C-alpha positions in Angstrom: 4.3 17.9 16.8 6.1 15.4 14.7 8.7 16.2 12.0 7.4 18.0 8.8 6.3 15.9 5.9 9.6 15.3 4.3 11.0 13.9 7.4 8.1 11.9 7.9 8.0 10.5 4.7 11.6 9.4 5.0 11.1 8.0 8.1 8.4 5.8 6.8 10.3 4.6 4.1 13.3 3.4 6.5 10.8 2.0 8.8 8.2 0.1 7.0 9.0 -3.7 5.8 6.7 -6.5 4.6 2.9 -7.0 4.8 1.4 -7.8 8.2 -2.0 -6.5 9.5 -3.6 -7.3 12.9 -2.8 -6.3 16.4 0.5 -5.6 17.6 0.5 -8.1 20.3 1.2 -12.1 20.0 -0.9 -13.4 17.0 -1.2 -16.3 15.0 0.9 -17.1 12.2 0.0 -15.4 8.9 -1.7 -16.5 5.8 0.2 -14.4 3.4 3.9 -13.4 3.0 6.2 -13.7 6.4 7.3 -10.3 7.4 11.0 -9.6 7.5 12.7 -8.6 10.5 14.7 -5.5 10.4 17.2 -5.4 13.4 17.0 -1.4 13.7 13.2 -1.7 14.4 11.0 -3.7 17.1 10.0 -7.1 15.9 7.0 -7.0 14.0 3.5 -8.2 14.9 2.4 -11.9 13.6 -0.4 -11.0 11.1 -3.7 -12.1 11.2 -5.8 -14.0 9.7 -5.2 -17.0 12.1 -5.0 -20.6 10.9 -8.7 -22.1 10.6 -10.4 -23.9 13.3 -12.4 -27.2 12.8 -14.8 -26.5 10.1 -18.5 -26.3 10.9 -19.9 -30.1 10.5 -23.3 -28.4 9.4 -21.2 -26.7 6.5 -20.2 -28.9 3.2 -16.7 -29.8 3.3 -14.8 -28.5 0.3 -14.3 -30.9 -2.8 -10.7 -31.6 -3.9 -11.3 -29.1 -6.6 -12.4 -26.5 -4.3 -9.4 -27.0 -2.1 -7.2 -26.7 -5.2 -8.6 -23.4 -5.9 -8.2 -22.2 -2.7 -4.5 -23.1 -2.6 -4.0 -21.5 -5.9 -5.6 -18.1 -4.7 -3.2 -18.3 -1.7 -0.1 -18.9 -3.9 -1.2 -16.0 -6.2 -1.7 -13.8 -3.2 1.6 -14.4 -1.6 3.4 -13.9 -5.1 1.8 -10.5 -5.3 -0.2 -11.2 -8.0 -3.4 -9.9 -6.7 -5.4 -9.3 -9.8 -5.3 -13.2 -10.7 -6.2 -13.8 -7.2 -9.1 -11.4 -7.3 -10.3 -13.1 -10.5 -10.1 -16.6 -9.0 -11.5 -15.6 -5.9 -14.8 -14.0 -7.3 -14.8 -17.1 -9.4 -15.2 -19.3 -6.5 -17.5 -17.3 -4.5 -19.7 -17.2 -7.6 -19.4 -20.8 -8.1 -19.6 -21.9 -4.8 -21.4 -19.5 -2.8 -21.7 -21.9 0.4 -17.8 -22.2 0.8 -17.0 -20.2 4.0 -13.0 -20.7 3.0 -13.8 -19.0 -0.5 -15.3 -15.9 1.1 -12.6 -15.6 3.6 -9.9 -15.6 0.9 -11.8 -12.8 -0.6 -12.0 -10.7 2.4 -8.4 -11.2 2.8 -7.8 -9.7 -0.5 -10.0 -6.8 0.0 -8.4 -6.2 3.2 -4.9 -6.1 1.7 -6.1 -3.5 -0.6 -7.7 -1.2 2.3 -11.2 -1.8 1.2 -12.5 -2.6 4.8 -16.2 -2.4 4.0 -15.7 -5.1 1.3 -13.5 -7.2 3.5 -15.8 -7.0 6.4 -18.7 -8.2 4.0 -16.6 -11.2 2.7 -15.6 -11.9 6.2 -19.2 -11.5 7.6 -20.2 -14.1 4.8 -17.7 -16.5 6.0 -18.5 -16.4 9.5 -22.5 -17.1 8.6 -21.6 -20.0 6.6 -19.0 -21.6 9.0 -19.1 -19.9 12.9 -15.9 -21.9 14.0 -13.9 -20.7 11.1 -11.8 -18.7 13.6 -9.6 -17.4 11.1 -12.5 -15.2 9.2 -14.1 -14.1 12.6 -10.7 -12.8 13.9 -9.9 -11.2 10.5 -13.5 -9.7 10.5 -13.0 -8.3 14.3 -9.5 -6.9 13.0 -11.0 -5.1 10.0 -13.9 -3.9 12.1 -11.4 -2.5 14.8 -9.2 -0.7 12.0 -12.5 0.8 10.6 -13.6 2.1 13.9 -16.6 -0.2 14.3 -15.3 -1.0 17.8 -18.7 -2.4 19.1 -19.0 -4.9 16.4 -15.7 -5.8 16.8 -15.8 -6.5 20.4 -18.5 -9.3 20.0 -16.3 -11.1 17.6 -13.3 -10.9 19.9 -15.3 -12.1 22.9 -16.6 -15.3 20.7 -12.7 -16.0 20.1 -11.6 -15.7 24.1 -11.6 -19.5 24.4 -10.3 -20.2 20.6 -7.2 -22.3 20.6 -4.1 -20.0 20.1 -6.4 -16.8 19.8 -7.3 -16.1 23.5 -4.6 -13.4 24.1 -4.8 -11.7 20.6 -8.8 -11.7 21.3 -8.4 -10.1 24.7 -6.1 -7.6 23.4 -8.5 -6.5 20.6 -11.5 -6.7 23.0 -9.5 -4.1 25.3 -8.5 -1.9 22.6 -12.2 -1.5 21.5 -13.3 -0.6 25.2 -11.0 1.8 25.5 -12.0 3.5 22.2 -15.7 3.1 23.1 -14.9 4.7 26.3 -16.3 2.0 28.5 -13.4 2.1 31.1 -15.1 -0.6 33.6 -15.1 -3.1 31.1 -12.0 -2.2 29.8 -10.3 -2.3 33.1 -11.7 -6.0 33.7 -10.5 -7.1 30.2 -7.0 -5.4 30.7 -6.8 -7.3 34.0 -7.8 -10.6 32.6 -5.1 -10.2 30.1 -2.4 -9.0 32.4 -3.4 -12.3 34.7 -2.8 -14.4 31.5 0.7 -14.1 31.6 2.0 -10.9 33.5 5.7 -11.5 32.0 4.6 -11.8 28.5 4.5 -8.5 26.2 0.6 -8.6 26.0 0.5 -8.6 29.9 3.0 -5.9 30.2 1.3 -3.7 27.8 -1.9 -4.6 29.8 -0.3 -3.4 32.9 1.2 -0.2 31.1 -2.7 0.6 30.3 -4.0 -0.1 33.8 -1.4 2.3 35.2 -2.2 5.1 32.6 -6.0 4.8 33.2 -5.1 5.3 36.9 -3.2 8.5 36.3 -5.9 9.8 33.7 -8.7 9.3 36.5 -6.3 11.1 39.0 -6.1 14.0 36.4 -2.6 13.1 35.9 -2.7 13.3 32.0 -4.0 15.7 29.6 -4.1 15.9 25.9 -0.9 18.2 25.6 0.9 15.8 27.9 -0.3 12.7 26.1 0.9 14.4 22.7 4.3 15.0 24.5 4.5 11.6 25.8 3.8 10.4 22.2 6.4 12.2 20.4 9.1 11.3 23.1 8.4 7.8 23.0 8.6 7.8 19.2 11.9 9.5 19.1 13.3 7.0 21.4 12.0 4.2 19.3 9.5 3.1 21.7 6.7 2.9 19.2 4.3 0.7 21.3 4.2 3.5 23.9 4.1 6.1 21.4 1.2 4.4 19.8 -0.6 4.2 22.9 -0.1 7.7 23.9 -1.3 8.6 20.4 -4.3 6.7 20.7 -5.4 8.1 23.8 -5.0 11.6 22.6 -6.9 10.8 19.4 -10.2 9.6 21.7 -9.6 12.7 23.9 -9.4 15.2 21.2 -9.8 13.7 17.7 -8.2 15.7 15.1 -6.5 14.8 11.3 -2.9 15.6 12.7 -3.3 13.1 15.8 -4.7 10.5 13.7 -1.9 11.1 11.2 0.4 10.8 13.9 -1.1 7.7 15.2 -1.1 6.2 11.7 3.0 6.7 11.8 3.3 5.1 15.1 1.1 1.9 13.6 3.5 2.1 10.5 6.5 1.7 12.7 4.9 -1.3 14.3 4.0 -2.6 11.1 0.3 -2.9 12.0 -0.6 -1.8 8.5 -4.0 -2.5 8.8 -4.5 -0.4 11.7 -2.4 2.2 10.1 -4.9 2.5 7.3 -7.7 2.8 9.7 -6.2 5.7 11.4 -5.6 7.3 7.9 -9.0 7.0 7.2 -10.0 8.6 10.5 -7.7 11.6 9.6 -9.2 11.9 6.1 -12.8 11.8 7.7 -12.0 14.8 9.6 -10.1 16.5 7.1 -10.2 15.2 3.8 -7.6 17.6 2.3 -5.1 16.4 5.1 -1.9 16.3 2.9 0.6 14.1 5.2 -2.3 11.7 5.5 -3.0 11.8 1.4 0.7 11.6 1.1 1.2 8.5 3.4 -1.9 6.7 1.8 0.2 4.7 -1.1 2.9 4.0 1.0 0.7 2.3 3.7 -1.4 0.7 1.1 1.8 -0.8 -0.7 2.9 -2.2 2.6 -0.4 -3.7 3.5 -0.4 -5.7 0.5 3.3 -6.8 0.9 4.5 -4.5 -2.3 2.4 -6.2 -4.3 1.6 -4.9 -7.9 -2.1 -4.0 -7.1 -5.4 -5.8 -8.6 -8.5 -3.7 -8.3 -9.4 -0.1 -8.1 -9.0 0.5 -4.2 -11.3 2.9 -2.6 -9.1 5.4 -0.8 -10.4 8.5 0.6 -8.4 10.8 -1.7 -9.2 12.9 -4.6 -10.2 10.8 -7.6 -9.2 11.9 -11.2 -12.2 13.5 -13.1 -14.3 11.4 -15.4 -12.4 13.0 -18.3 -8.9 12.0 -17.1 -10.2 8.5 -16.4 -11.8 8.2 -20.0 -8.7 9.7 -21.7 -6.2 7.4 -19.7 -8.2 4.4 -20.5 -8.0 5.2 -23.8 -4.2 5.7 -24.1 -3.7 2.7 -22.1 -5.9 0.7 -24.5 -3.8 2.0 -27.5 -6.7 4.0 -28.8 -4.5 7.3 -29.4 -7.1 9.2 -31.4 -9.9 8.7 -29.0 -7.4 9.8 -25.9 -6.4 12.8 -27.8 -10.0 14.0 -28.7 -11.2 13.3 -25.2 -8.3 15.1 -23.4 -8.8 18.0 -26.2 -12.4 18.4 -25.7 -11.8 18.6 -21.9 -9.2 21.0 -22.1 -11.3 23.3 -24.7 -14.3 23.1 -21.9 -11.7 24.7 -19.4 -10.6 21.9 -17.5 -7.0 23.0 -15.9 -5.2 19.9 -15.9 -1.6 19.0 -16.6 -2.5 15.3 -16.7 -4.6 16.0 -19.6 -2.2 17.9 -21.4 0.3 15.1 -21.0 -2.2 12.4 -22.2 -3.0 14.4 -25.4 1.0 15.0 -26.1 1.6 11.3 -25.4 -1.0 10.5 -27.8 0.4 12.8 -30.4 3.9 11.6 -29.9 3.2 7.9 -30.2 1.6 9.0 -33.6 4.6 10.7 -34.8 3.1 14.1 -34.3 6.4 15.5 -32.2 5.6 19.2 -33.0 1.9 19.4 -31.4 3.2 16.8 -28.9 5.8 19.5 -27.5 3.0 22.3 -27.6 1.3 20.1 -24.8 4.3 18.8 -23.1 5.2 22.6 -22.6 1.8 23.4 -21.5 1.7 20.7 -19.0 5.0 22.1 -17.6 3.7 25.6 -17.5 1.0 24.3 -15.0 3.5 22.1 -13.0 7.0 23.2 -13.5 8.7 20.0 -12.0 6.5 17.4 -13.8 9.3 15.1 -14.9 6.5 13.1 -17.1 6.4 16.5 -19.3 10.3 16.8 -19.3 10.8 13.1 -20.2 8.1 13.8 -23.2 10.2 16.4 -24.6 13.4 14.3 -24.6 11.0 11.9 -26.5 10.4 14.2 -29.1 14.0 15.0 -29.4 14.7 11.4 -29.9 11.8 11.0 -32.5 13.1 14.1 -34.4 16.7 12.6 -34.4 18.5 15.0 -31.9 20.3 12.0 -30.3 23.1 14.5 -29.1 20.5 16.7 -27.1 19.0 13.4 -25.5 22.4 12.3 -24.4 23.5 15.3 -22.9 20.1 15.7 -20.9 20.2 12.0 -19.7 24.0 12.2 -18.9 24.9 9.0 -21.5 28.2 8.9 -22.7 28.5 8.9 -26.5 28.6 5.4 -28.2 32.2 4.1 -28.2 34.1 4.1 -31.6 35.6 0.9 -32.8 39.4 0.6 -33.3 40.6 1.5 -36.7 40.1 -1.3 -39.4 37.6 -3.3 -37.1 34.0 -3.6 -38.2 31.5 -4.1 -35.9 29.3 -7.1 -35.6 26.1 -7.3 -37.5 23.2 -5.8 -35.8 25.0 -3.8 -33.4 23.0 -0.6 -32.4 25.0 2.2 -31.1 22.1 3.8 -29.9 20.4 1.1 -27.9 20.5 2.8 -24.9 18.5 5.3 -26.1 16.1 3.0 -27.3 15.8 1.5 -24.0 15.4 4.8 -22.4 12.1 5.3 -24.5 10.9 1.9 -23.8 11.6 2.6 -20.0 9.9 6.2 -20.2 6.8 4.8 -22.1 6.5 1.8 -19.5 6.9 4.3 -16.8 4.1 6.8 -17.9 1.7 4.0 -18.4 2.5 2.8 -14.8 2.0 6.4 -13.4 -1.2 7.0 -15.3 -2.5 3.7 -13.6 -1.6 4.7 -10.2 -4.3 7.4 -10.9 -6.6 4.7 -9.9 -4.5 2.5 -7.7 -2.4 4.3 -5.4 -1.0 1.4 -4.0 1.0 0.4 -7.0 4.9 0.3 -6.0 7.0 2.7 -7.6 8.1 2.3 -11.3 12.0 1.1 -11.1 14.7 3.7 -12.1 16.3 3.6 -15.5 19.4 1.5 -15.9 21.3 1.8 -19.1 22.0 -1.6 -21.0 25.6 -2.6 -21.1 27.4 -1.6 -24.4 29.6 -3.6 -26.3 33.2 -3.5 -25.3 34.8 -2.4 -28.7 38.3 -2.4 -27.2 37.9 -6.4 -26.9 37.4 -6.3 -30.8 41.1 -4.9 -31.2 43.2 -7.7 -32.9 46.0 -9.1 -30.6 49.6 -7.6 -31.2 51.7 -10.5 -32.4 54.3 -11.5 -29.7 57.9 -10.1 -31.0 
């Protein structure tokens, strides 16, 4: 129905911007980084969680030290330092298990990593400790909605209908869940109430469109094929909200991995990243091997967490690395080269067919100086995966270690080192091959980064290599005396 995977991937890269999660309607200000506005796409939804309401008088007030700890967690999260934020949030929840705001922050970190079950548990603890902490309750409802737990989400949305600043968002969330549950009568009541709150508002117009669509459907005016066509036409025209609505109805009428994926693409275009993660999870529940959904996971996860650097092993529904790969990679990353080589070698001898294991063993040998056997493994990896750039770069690193500098420069398209003018001595410590040394550092760090991404697909891509500026030898030429 939509464009092929290559076009979809390019579209995702063009459309996505910074972190946001929540419904696509009017919502309270974000607790995390503010989304940037791209003039070529619709204005993004303001993300949850909402500002906290007055704390429950029955719950203990946070101490000054706990307030400082929460502020530190928020700052770390906004800075994308998720590993440190997780450690601080877990420590706070252990030291102060009765502090609702601490559980709320831990839930937000889980949600930003796509771990919806863990997020719901943490938000649930926060709500149980302080039922008046509206930020936690709204975030809990959003997570449950994204995870397909619509019945539970409805109850929390209804509890927020009278909350200051949350009535519209809660009513819209309630309507979406009721539509997903197939309770059309209750959904019609909720949509009517949302429309009547402010008919000229975006949420009111959305409710009116949904009411009109329900009337057409009840009269037999729309079928799944027509909904698919509507979703595609709206998407191509840039009407992403209308496209998401049509795709959502089509998914409920005839669920399939392809329809759930197309709904996720629409949600990504709307910057409703949490809903997009939920749609991708639904697609992979239908078909665990659905390639477009697996390919969209890292993109959705990076956008959900605001292009951060990652903090935990996220629970993605995608093929996990084998235990042998995990152990070999861990040994290589911790510098235990002999152990990494032995684990990879034992797995390969046992019949494992893995280009990753060949790369790990090759890299372990290369870092120990055994370039001859490293070449054998890099070449074996290329036979299994001819386009594996990690293996190609590994062979160049072997050439570099063996002193074949001209080969490496030619392959990397790096110019030869400039020769100084006649009679000029270069400064002490000048390295004519500093660019090759910089490339080797970049290659090693990039390989380590790629291996870490086997556990955390949300790691942002490693930056490309930029050669360092070389010395301007012409500037060393003595000035010609004036005639």
